[in-house]
N, CA, C and O atoms as a printed pandas DataFrame, in Angstrom:
     atom_number atom_name residue_name chain_id  residue_number  x_coord  y_coord  z_coord
0              1         N          UNK        A               1   16.119  -29.490   -7.707
1              2        CA          UNK        A               1   14.661  -29.542   -7.806
2              3         C          UNK        A               1   14.161  -28.216   -8.375
3              4         O          UNK        A               1   14.955  -27.377   -8.800
4              5         N          UNK        A               2   12.866  -28.038   -8.379
5              6        CA          UNK        A               2   12.291  -26.810   -8.931
6              7         C          UNK        A               2   10.938  -26.555   -8.281
7              8         O          UNK        A               2   10.633  -27.096   -7.218
8              9         N          UNK        A               3   10.151  -25.742   -8.923
9             10        CA          UNK        A               3    8.825  -25.414   -8.409
10            11         C          UNK        A               3    7.881  -26.606   -8.537
11            12         O          UNK        A               3    7.905  -27.336   -9.529
12            13         N          UNK        A               4    7.047  -26.787   -7.508
13            14        CA          UNK        A               4    6.077  -27.878   -7.489
14            15         C          UNK        A               4    4.684  -27.266   -7.581
15            16         O          UNK        A               4    4.314  -26.439   -6.748
16            17         N          UNK        A               5    3.913  -27.664   -8.583
17            18        CA          UNK        A               5    2.561  -27.118   -8.712
18            19         C          UNK        A               5    1.479  -28.159   -8.424
19            20         O          UNK        A               5    0.357  -27.798   -8.069
20            21         N          UNK        A               6    1.802  -29.445   -8.573
21            22        CA          UNK        A               6    0.812  -30.494   -8.298
22            23         C          UNK        A               6    0.508  -30.541   -6.809
23            24         O          UNK        A               6    1.403  -30.421   -5.972
24            25         N          UNK        A               7   -0.774  -30.718   -6.492
25            26        CA          UNK        A               7   -1.176  -30.833   -5.096
26            27         C          UNK        A               7   -1.562  -29.518   -4.447
27            28         O          UNK        A               7   -1.965  -29.501   -3.284
28            29         N          UNK        A               8   -1.445  -28.407   -5.179
29            30        CA          UNK        A               8   -1.834  -27.089   -4.657
30            31         C          UNK        A               8   -3.092  -26.656   -5.403
31            32         O          UNK        A               8   -3.126  -26.653   -6.633
32            33         N          UNK        A               9   -4.121  -26.293   -4.649
33            34        CA          UNK        A               9   -5.392  -25.926   -5.285
34            35         C          UNK        A               9   -6.118  -24.875   -4.465
35            36         O          UNK        A               9   -5.677  -24.494   -3.381
36            37         N          UNK        A              10   -7.231  -24.417   -4.997
37            38        CA          UNK        A              10   -8.089  -23.418   -4.342
38            39         C          UNK        A              10   -7.309  -22.163   -3.939
39            40         O          UNK        A              10   -7.495  -21.643   -2.839
40            41         N          UNK        A              11   -6.454  -21.688   -4.809
41            42        CA          UNK        A              11   -5.703  -20.459   -4.525
42            43         C          UNK        A              11   -6.670  -19.284   -4.609
43            44         O          UNK        A              11   -7.382  -19.123   -5.601
44            45         N          UNK        A              12   -6.688  -18.474   -3.571
45            46        CA          UNK        A              12   -7.563  -17.298   -3.496
46            47         C          UNK        A              12   -6.732  -16.108   -3.046
47            48         O          UNK        A              12   -5.773  -16.260   -2.290
48            49         N          UNK        A              13   -7.103  -14.926   -3.513
49            50        CA          UNK        A              13   -6.427  -13.690   -3.100
50            51         C          UNK        A              13   -7.481  -12.665   -2.703
51            52         O          UNK        A              13   -8.468  -12.464   -3.411
52            53         N          UNK        A              14   -7.258  -12.026   -1.569
53            54        CA          UNK        A              14   -8.179  -11.028   -1.041
54            55         C          UNK        A              14   -7.403   -9.743   -0.795
55            56         O          UNK        A              14   -6.464   -9.727    0.001
56            57         N          UNK        A              15   -7.788   -8.666   -1.474
57            58        CA          UNK        A              15   -7.096   -7.397   -1.269
58            59         C          UNK        A              15   -7.368   -6.894    0.144
59            60         O          UNK        A              15   -8.505   -6.919    0.615
60            61         N          UNK        A              16   -6.314   -6.439    0.811
61            62        CA          UNK        A              16   -6.424   -5.921    2.173
62            63         C          UNK        A              16   -6.361   -4.400    2.152
63            64         O          UNK        A              16   -5.604   -3.832    1.365
64            65         N          UNK        A              17   -7.124   -3.739    2.983
65            66        CA          UNK        A              17   -7.049   -2.275    3.028
66            67         C          UNK        A              17   -5.742   -1.832    3.666
67            68         O          UNK        A              17   -5.235   -2.483    4.579
68            69         N          UNK        A              18   -5.201   -0.720    3.179
69            70        CA          UNK        A              18   -4.014   -0.129    3.792
70            71         C          UNK        A              18   -4.361    0.484    5.137
71            72         O          UNK        A              18   -3.486    0.708    5.973
72            73         N          UNK        A              19   -5.628    0.750    5.336
73            74        CA          UNK        A              19   -6.128    1.328    6.578
74            75         C          UNK        A              19   -7.555    1.800    6.390
75            76         O          UNK        A              19   -8.090    1.786    5.282
76            77         N          UNK        A              20   -8.160    2.217    7.482
77            78        CA          UNK        A              20   -9.520    2.753    7.464
78            79         C          UNK        A              20   -9.478    4.133    8.112
79            80         O          UNK        A              20   -9.003    4.282    9.237
80            81         N          UNK        A              21   -9.977    5.140    7.397
81            82        CA          UNK        A              21  -10.016    6.501    7.937
82            83         C          UNK        A              21  -11.100    6.612    9.002
83            84         O          UNK        A              21  -11.945    5.727    9.135
84            85         N          UNK        A              22  -11.069    7.705    9.756
85            86        CA          UNK        A              22  -12.048    7.937   10.823
86            87         C          UNK        A              22  -13.475    7.924   10.291
87            88         O          UNK        A              22  -14.400    7.524   10.998
88            89         N          UNK        A              23  -13.658    8.364    9.031
89            90        CA          UNK        A              23  -15.006    8.372    8.453
90            91         C          UNK        A              23  -15.403    7.010    7.868
91            92         O          UNK        A              23  -16.468    6.872    7.266
92            93         N          UNK        A              24  -14.536    6.009    8.052
93            94        CA          UNK        A              24  -14.839    4.665    7.572
94            95         C          UNK        A              24  -14.402    4.388    6.156
95            96         O          UNK        A              24  -14.618    3.288    5.647
96            97         N          UNK        A              25  -13.782    5.377    5.496
97            98        CA          UNK        A              25  -13.346    5.195    4.112
98            99         C          UNK        A              25  -12.080    4.337    4.056
99           100         O          UNK        A              25  -11.215    4.408    4.929
100          101         N          UNK        A              26  -12.006    3.544    3.022
101          102        CA          UNK        A              26  -10.921    2.598    2.773
102          103         C          UNK        A              26   -9.689    3.302    2.206
103          104         O          UNK        A              26   -9.807    4.121    1.295
104          105         N          UNK        A              27   -8.505    2.987    2.742
105          106        CA          UNK        A              27   -7.238    3.483    2.203
106          107         C          UNK        A              27   -6.597    2.312    1.463
107          108         O          UNK        A              27   -6.263    1.299    2.078
108          109         N          UNK        A              28   -6.423    2.444    0.149
109          110        CA          UNK        A              28   -5.974    1.316   -0.658
110          111         C          UNK        A              28   -4.505    1.254   -0.990
111          112         O          UNK        A              28   -4.092    0.344   -1.710
112          113         N          UNK        A              29   -3.702    2.163   -0.512
113          114        CA          UNK        A              29   -2.276    2.107   -0.833
114          115         C          UNK        A              29   -1.469    2.055    0.446
115          116         O          UNK        A              29   -1.831    2.753    1.393
116          117         N          UNK        A              30   -0.418    1.291    0.544
117          118        CA          UNK        A              30    0.072    0.374   -0.485
118          119         C          UNK        A              30   -0.867   -0.815   -0.619
119          120         O          UNK        A              30   -1.546   -1.194    0.335
120          121         N          UNK        A              31   -0.900   -1.395   -1.807
121          122        CA          UNK        A              31   -1.815   -2.516   -2.060
122          123         C          UNK        A              31   -1.177   -3.829   -1.627
123          124         O          UNK        A              31   -0.057   -4.153   -2.022
124          125         N          UNK        A              32   -1.909   -4.575   -0.811
125          126        CA          UNK        A              32   -1.472   -5.901   -0.383
126          127         C          UNK        A              32   -2.642   -6.869   -0.517
127          128         O          UNK        A              32   -3.806   -6.468   -0.536
128          129         N          UNK        A              33   -2.307   -8.140   -0.609
129          130        CA          UNK        A              33   -3.344   -9.172   -0.698
130          131         C          UNK        A              33   -2.996  -10.321    0.227
131          132         O          UNK        A              33   -1.828  -10.668    0.401
132          133         N          UNK        A              34   -4.022  -10.903    0.816
133          134        CA          UNK        A              34   -3.875  -12.140    1.574
134          135         C          UNK        A              34   -4.138  -13.275    0.590
135          136         O          UNK        A              34   -5.236  -13.394    0.047
136          137         N          UNK        A              35   -3.126  -14.104    0.366
137          138        CA          UNK        A              35   -3.240  -15.229   -0.556
138          139         C          UNK        A              35   -3.399  -16.499    0.278
139          140         O          UNK        A              35   -2.594  -16.764    1.171
140          141         N          UNK        A              36   -4.434  -17.280   -0.014
141          142        CA          UNK        A              36   -4.672  -18.538    0.693
142          143         C          UNK        A              36   -4.741  -19.678   -0.320
143          144         O          UNK        A              36   -5.026  -19.451   -1.496
144          145         N          UNK        A              37   -4.481  -20.904    0.138
145          146        CA          UNK        A              37   -4.535  -22.067   -0.739
146          147         C          UNK        A              37   -4.701  -23.332    0.093
147          148         O          UNK        A              37   -4.562  -23.314    1.316
148          149         N          UNK        A              38   -5.000  -24.423   -0.591
149          150        CA          UNK        A              38   -5.040  -25.755    0.015
150          151         C          UNK        A              38   -3.951  -26.579   -0.640
151          152         O          UNK        A              38   -3.628  -26.395   -1.813
152          153         N          UNK        A              39   -3.387  -27.499    0.145
153          154        CA          UNK        A              39   -2.315  -28.317   -0.401
154          155         C          UNK        A              39   -2.295  -29.690    0.256
155          156         O          UNK        A              39   -2.537  -29.826    1.455
156          157         N          UNK        A              40   -2.005  -30.694   -0.545
157          158        CA          UNK        A              40   -1.843  -32.053   -0.035
158          159         C          UNK        A              40   -0.372  -32.384    0.202
159          160         O          UNK        A              40   -0.046  -33.496    0.618
160          161         N          UNK        A              41    0.507  -31.432   -0.057
161          162        CA          UNK        A              41    1.946  -31.655    0.095
162          163         C          UNK        A              41    2.349  -31.609    1.566
163          164         O          UNK        A              41    1.736  -30.897    2.362
164          165         N          UNK        A              42    3.380  -32.372    1.923
165          166        CA          UNK        A              42    3.914  -32.317    3.286
166          167         C          UNK        A              42    5.415  -32.057    3.206
167          168         O          UNK        A              42    6.051  -32.346    2.193
168          169         N          UNK        A              43    5.966  -31.517    4.267
169          170        CA          UNK        A              43    7.399  -31.179    4.318
170          171         C          UNK        A              43    7.818  -30.296    3.148
171          172         O          UNK        A              43    8.927  -30.416    2.628
172          173         N          UNK        A              44    6.922  -29.418    2.748
173          174        CA          UNK        A              44    7.168  -28.510    1.628
174          175         C          UNK        A              44    6.855  -27.096    2.074
175          176         O          UNK        A              44    5.860  -26.865    2.762
176          177         N          UNK        A              45    7.691  -26.151    1.689
177          178        CA          UNK        A              45    7.386  -24.746    1.917
178          179         C          UNK        A              45    6.785  -24.200    0.627
179          180         O          UNK        A              45    6.829  -24.856   -0.413
180          181         N          UNK        A              46    6.227  -23.001    0.700
181          182        CA          UNK        A              46    5.512  -22.447   -0.446
182          183         C          UNK        A              46    6.047  -21.073   -0.800
183          184         O          UNK        A              46    6.389  -20.277    0.074
184          185         N          UNK        A              47    6.114  -20.809   -2.100
185          186        CA          UNK        A              47    6.491  -19.494   -2.598
186          187         C          UNK        A              47    5.313  -18.925   -3.380
187          188         O          UNK        A              47    4.608  -19.646   -4.086
188          189         N          UNK        A              48    5.116  -17.616   -3.239
189          190        CA          UNK        A              48    4.059  -16.925   -3.971
190          191         C          UNK        A              48    4.719  -15.998   -4.985
191          192         O          UNK        A              48    5.677  -15.292   -4.669
192          193         N          UNK        A              49    4.193  -16.010   -6.206
193          194        CA          UNK        A              49    4.678  -15.163   -7.290
194          195         C          UNK        A              49    3.532  -14.287   -7.778
195          196         O          UNK        A              49    2.414  -14.763   -7.976
196          197         N          UNK        A              50    3.818  -13.004   -7.969
197          198        CA          UNK        A              50    2.830  -12.040   -8.450
198          199         C          UNK        A              50    3.297  -11.529   -9.809
199          200         O          UNK        A              50    4.376  -10.947   -9.920
200          201         N          UNK        A              51    2.493  -11.743  -10.827
201          202        CA          UNK        A              51    2.849  -11.371  -12.204
202          203         C          UNK        A              51    4.220  -11.914  -12.597
203          204         O          UNK        A              51    5.005  -11.237  -13.262
204          205         N          UNK        A              52    4.494  -13.154  -12.173
205          206        CA          UNK        A              52    5.744  -13.809  -12.538
206          207         C          UNK        A              52    6.943  -13.424  -11.703
207          208         O          UNK        A              52    8.053  -13.881  -11.976
208          209         N          UNK        A              53    6.749  -12.590  -10.684
209          210        CA          UNK        A              53    7.859  -12.157   -9.822
210          211         C          UNK        A              53    7.698  -12.720   -8.416
211          212         O          UNK        A              53    6.590  -12.797   -7.885
212          213         N          UNK        A              54    8.817  -13.109   -7.828
213          214        CA          UNK        A              54    8.819  -13.646   -6.468
214          215         C          UNK        A              54    8.261  -12.613   -5.495
215          216         O          UNK        A              54    8.670  -11.452   -5.515
216          217         N          UNK        A              55    7.316  -13.040   -4.635
217          218        CA          UNK        A              55    6.697  -12.125   -3.670
218          219         C          UNK        A              55    6.924  -12.550   -2.224
219          220         O          UNK        A              55    6.863  -11.707   -1.329
220          221         N          UNK        A              56    7.184  -13.834   -1.967
221          222        CA          UNK        A              56    7.408  -14.265   -0.593
222          223         C          UNK        A              56    7.390  -15.771   -0.437
223          224         O          UNK        A              56    6.971  -16.502   -1.334
224          225         N          UNK        A              57    7.862  -16.229    0.742
225          226        CA          UNK        A              57    7.939  -17.648    1.072
226          227         C          UNK        A              57    7.339  -17.888    2.445
227          228         O          UNK        A              57    7.496  -17.062    3.343
228          229         N          UNK        A              58    6.653  -19.010    2.618
229          230        CA          UNK        A              58    6.111  -19.359    3.930
230          231         C          UNK        A              58    7.248  -19.718    4.886
231          232         O          UNK        A              58    8.372  -19.989    4.465
232          233         N          UNK        A              59    6.929  -19.714    6.182
233          234        CA          UNK        A              59    7.932  -20.005    7.203
234          235         C          UNK        A              59    7.946  -21.461    7.634
235          236         O          UNK        A              59    8.962  -21.950    8.128
236          237         N          UNK        A              60    6.826  -22.165    7.454
237          238        CA          UNK        A              60    6.796  -23.592    7.787
238          239         C          UNK        A              60    5.861  -24.333    6.832
239          240         O          UNK        A              60    5.096  -23.717    6.090
240          241         N          UNK        A              61    5.935  -25.657    6.862
241          242        CA          UNK        A              61    5.202  -26.472    5.890
242          243         C          UNK        A              61    3.699  -26.529    6.144
243          244         O          UNK        A              61    2.954  -26.973    5.270
244          245         N          UNK        A              62    3.232  -26.095    7.310
245          246        CA          UNK        A              62    1.799  -26.095    7.614
246          247         C          UNK        A              62    1.109  -24.798    7.199
247          248         O          UNK        A              62   -0.119  -24.736    7.149
248          249         N          UNK        A              63    1.890  -23.772    6.905
249          250        CA          UNK        A              63    1.335  -22.458    6.556
250          251         C          UNK        A              63    0.655  -22.521    5.194
251          252         O          UNK        A              63    1.225  -23.023    4.227
252          253         N          UNK        A              64   -0.582  -22.001    5.128
253          254        CA          UNK        A              64   -1.346  -22.020    3.882
254          255         C          UNK        A              64   -1.881  -20.636    3.534
255          256         O          UNK        A              64   -2.909  -20.513    2.867
256          257         N          UNK        A              65   -1.191  -19.604    3.981
257          258        CA          UNK        A              65   -1.559  -18.238    3.610
258          259         C          UNK        A              65   -0.340  -17.342    3.743
259          260         O          UNK        A              65    0.576  -17.615    4.518
260          261         N          UNK        A              66   -0.354  -16.262    2.963
261          262        CA          UNK        A              66    0.758  -15.321    2.969
262          263         C          UNK        A              66    0.248  -13.969    2.493
263          264         O          UNK        A              66   -0.555  -13.897    1.563
264          265         N          UNK        A              67    0.706  -12.910    3.122
265          266        CA          UNK        A              67    0.374  -11.556    2.693
266          267         C          UNK        A              67    1.485  -11.074    1.770
267          268         O          UNK        A              67    2.663  -11.138    2.121
268          269         N          UNK        A              68    1.107  -10.589    0.581
269          270        CA          UNK        A              68    2.091  -10.154   -0.410
270          271         C          UNK        A              68    1.696   -8.802   -0.993
271          272         O          UNK        A              68    0.512   -8.474   -1.052
272          273         N          UNK        A              69    2.690   -8.012   -1.426
273          274        CA          UNK        A              69    2.366   -6.751   -2.113
274          275         C          UNK        A              69    1.847   -7.053   -3.515
275          276         O          UNK        A              69    2.307   -7.986   -4.173
276          277         N          UNK        A              70    0.887   -6.253   -3.961
277          278        CA          UNK        A              70    0.377   -6.411   -5.323
278          279         C          UNK        A              70    0.440   -5.063   -6.041
279          280         O          UNK        A              70    0.255   -4.020   -5.415
280          281         N          UNK        A              71    0.700   -5.078   -7.347
281          282        CA          UNK        A              71    0.802   -3.824   -8.092
282          283         C          UNK        A              71   -0.570   -3.239   -8.420
283          284         O          UNK        A              71   -1.578   -3.946   -8.437
284          285         N          UNK        A              72   -0.583   -1.945   -8.678
285          286        CA          UNK        A              72   -1.787   -1.288   -9.180
286          287         C          UNK        A              72   -1.896   -1.658  -10.646
287          288         O          UNK        A              72   -0.950   -1.458  -11.407
288          289         N          UNK        A              73   -3.027   -2.190  -11.049
289          290        CA          UNK        A              73   -3.194   -2.617  -12.429
290          291         C          UNK        A              73   -4.595   -2.257  -12.894
291          292         O          UNK        A              73   -5.573   -2.886  -12.490
292          293         N          UNK        A              74   -4.689   -1.245  -13.742
293          294        CA          UNK        A              74   -5.984   -0.819  -14.251
294          295         C          UNK        A              74   -6.323   -1.452  -15.592
295          296         O          UNK        A              74   -7.472   -1.400  -16.031
296          297         N          UNK        A              75   -5.325   -2.051  -16.248
297          298        CA          UNK        A              75   -5.536   -2.580  -17.591
298          299         C          UNK        A              75   -5.622   -4.097  -17.663
299          300         O          UNK        A              75   -6.179   -4.634  -18.620
300          301         N          UNK        A              76   -5.085   -4.798  -16.673
301          302        CA          UNK        A              76   -5.139   -6.260  -16.704
302          303         C          UNK        A              76   -5.192   -6.810  -15.284
303          304         O          UNK        A              76   -4.873   -6.121  -14.316
304          305         N          UNK        A              77   -5.598   -8.051  -15.192
305          306        CA          UNK        A              77   -5.674   -8.707  -13.885
306          307         C          UNK        A              77   -4.277   -8.952  -13.327
307          308         O          UNK        A              77   -3.309   -9.073  -14.077
308          309         N          UNK        A              78   -4.185   -9.021  -12.017
309          310        CA          UNK        A              78   -2.929   -9.370  -11.356
310          311         C          UNK        A              78   -2.898  -10.893  -11.239
311          312         O          UNK        A              78   -3.836  -11.498  -10.720
312          313         N          UNK        A              79   -1.828  -11.503  -11.717
313          314        CA          UNK        A              79   -1.712  -12.965  -11.701
314          315         C          UNK        A              79   -0.947  -13.393  -10.458
315          316         O          UNK        A              79    0.188  -12.966  -10.244
316          317         N          UNK        A              80   -1.566  -14.238   -9.638
317          318        CA          UNK        A              80   -0.948  -14.722   -8.404
318          319         C          UNK        A              80   -0.873  -16.240   -8.479
319          320         O          UNK        A              80   -1.873  -16.905   -8.745
320          321         N          UNK        A              81    0.329  -16.789   -8.240
321          322        CA          UNK        A              81    0.542  -18.229   -8.299
322          323         C          UNK        A              81    1.258  -18.699   -7.045
323          324         O          UNK        A              81    2.086  -17.979   -6.487
324          325         N          UNK        A              82    0.937  -19.910   -6.602
325          326        CA          UNK        A              82    1.567  -20.515   -5.429
326          327         C          UNK        A              82    2.245  -21.805   -5.874
327          328         O          UNK        A              82    1.650  -22.614   -6.586
328          329         N          UNK        A              83    3.496  -21.993   -5.450
329          330        CA          UNK        A              83    4.262  -23.191   -5.775
330          331         C          UNK        A              83    4.894  -23.751   -4.512
331          332         O          UNK        A              83    5.220  -23.005   -3.589
332          333         N          UNK        A              84    5.065  -25.058   -4.472
333          334        CA          UNK        A              84    5.811  -25.693   -3.398
334          335         C          UNK        A              84    7.290  -25.697   -3.741
335          336         O          UNK        A              84    7.665  -25.754   -4.912
336          337         N          UNK        A              85    8.138  -25.636   -2.702
337          338        CA          UNK        A              85    9.589  -25.737   -2.882
338          339         C          UNK        A              85   10.160  -26.585   -1.752
339          340         O          UNK        A              85    9.582  -26.661   -0.668
340          341         N          UNK        A              86   11.282  -27.210   -2.011
341          342        CA          UNK        A              86   11.983  -27.962   -0.975
342          343         C          UNK        A              86   12.535  -26.981    0.063
343          344         O          UNK        A              86   12.898  -25.859   -0.291
344          345         N          UNK        A              87   12.604  -27.385    1.343
345          346        CA          UNK        A              87   13.084  -26.471    2.391
346          347         C          UNK        A              87   14.447  -25.836    2.097
347          348         O          UNK        A              87   14.675  -24.681    2.457
348          349         N          UNK        A              88   15.348  -26.567    1.454
349          350        CA          UNK        A              88   16.676  -26.003    1.159
350          351         C          UNK        A              88   16.637  -24.989    0.017
351          352         O          UNK        A              88   17.646  -24.340   -0.259
352          353         N          UNK        A              89   15.497  -24.843   -0.649
353          354        CA          UNK        A              89   15.378  -23.907   -1.769
354          355         C          UNK        A              89   14.497  -22.699   -1.457
355          356         O          UNK        A              89   14.070  -21.995   -2.372
356          357         N          UNK        A              90   14.225  -22.454   -0.186
357          358        CA          UNK        A              90   13.311  -21.363    0.169
358          359         C          UNK        A              90   13.835  -19.998   -0.246
359          360         O          UNK        A              90   13.044  -19.093   -0.510
360          361         N          UNK        A              91   15.139  -19.832   -0.308
361          362        CA          UNK        A              91   15.717  -18.536   -0.667
362          363         C          UNK        A              91   15.980  -18.395   -2.164
363          364         O          UNK        A              91   16.508  -17.372   -2.599
364          365         N          UNK        A              92   15.628  -19.386   -2.944
365          366        CA          UNK        A              92   15.872  -19.349   -4.389
366          367         C          UNK        A              92   14.684  -18.684   -5.088
367          368         O          UNK        A              92   13.532  -19.062   -4.874
368          369         N          UNK        A              93   14.982  -17.699   -5.918
369          370        CA          UNK        A              93   13.960  -17.013   -6.714
370          371         C          UNK        A              93   13.848  -17.738   -8.058
371          372         O          UNK        A              93   14.774  -17.700   -8.869
372          373         N          UNK        A              94   12.724  -18.390   -8.284
373          374        CA          UNK        A              94   12.510  -19.161   -9.505
374          375         C          UNK        A              94   11.745  -18.378  -10.569
375          376         O          UNK        A              94   11.158  -18.979  -11.468
376          377         N          UNK        A              95   11.742  -17.065  -10.484
377          378        CA          UNK        A              95   10.987  -16.241  -11.443
378          379         C          UNK        A              95   11.306  -16.581  -12.891
379          380         O          UNK        A              95   10.422  -16.553  -13.748
380          381         N          UNK        A              96   12.562  -16.902  -13.166
381          382        CA          UNK        A              96   12.961  -17.187  -14.546
382          383         C          UNK        A              96   12.396  -18.512  -15.061
383          384         O          UNK        A              96   12.459  -18.775  -16.262
384          385         N          UNK        A              97   11.840  -19.356  -14.173
385          386        CA          UNK        A              97   11.262  -20.631  -14.588
386          387         C          UNK        A              97    9.762  -20.548  -14.850
387          388         O          UNK        A              97    9.159  -21.500  -15.344
388          389         N          UNK        A              98    9.162  -19.405  -14.517
389          390        CA          UNK        A              98    7.720  -19.255  -14.682
390          391         C          UNK        A              98    7.425  -18.703  -16.069
391          392         O          UNK        A              98    7.975  -17.681  -16.479
392          393         N          UNK        A              99    6.551  -19.394  -16.778
393          394        CA          UNK        A              99    6.119  -18.923  -18.095
394          395         C          UNK        A              99    5.038  -17.879  -17.865
395          396         O          UNK        A              99    3.882  -18.222  -17.617
396          397         N          UNK        A             100    5.406  -16.621  -17.947
397          398        CA          UNK        A             100    4.455  -15.550  -17.667
398          399         C          UNK        A             100    4.466  -14.533  -18.785
399          400         O          UNK        A             100    5.513  -14.032  -19.195
400          401         N          UNK        A             101    3.284  -14.249  -19.258
401          402        CA          UNK        A             101    3.127  -13.152  -20.211
402          403         C          UNK        A             101    1.844  -12.433  -19.831
403          404         O          UNK        A             101    0.846  -13.077  -19.507
404          405         N          UNK        A             102    1.858  -11.102  -19.866
405          406        CA          UNK        A             102    0.671  -10.340  -19.466
406          407         C          UNK        A             102   -0.547  -10.718  -20.302
407          408         O          UNK        A             102   -0.436  -11.044  -21.484
408          409         N          UNK        A             103   -1.693  -10.666  -19.670
409          410        CA          UNK        A             103   -2.940  -11.010  -20.370
410          411         C          UNK        A             103   -3.305   -9.955  -21.385
411          412         O          UNK        A             103   -4.323  -10.080  -22.066
């Protein structure tokens, strides 16, 4: 099998602060994002890819969010994609199957 993209929608990413200083200022490194999505798939786990690279896999089929590291990018947007995978393929990195080219 391979990556499943049908049935996954409303993918959103929210940058998380690395911490908050005593004065209330935001600490932005290391950069991480909370990625959320909706899915009609069942008995499927999910993998998240950042700029075409594997970033993580969910632990169960009901999970619809994952925290992943994101790169610092001042020149282009960070591309985040969510795909379904069969449970026996959770450890497989499908980066080479993603058509990715920087914007």
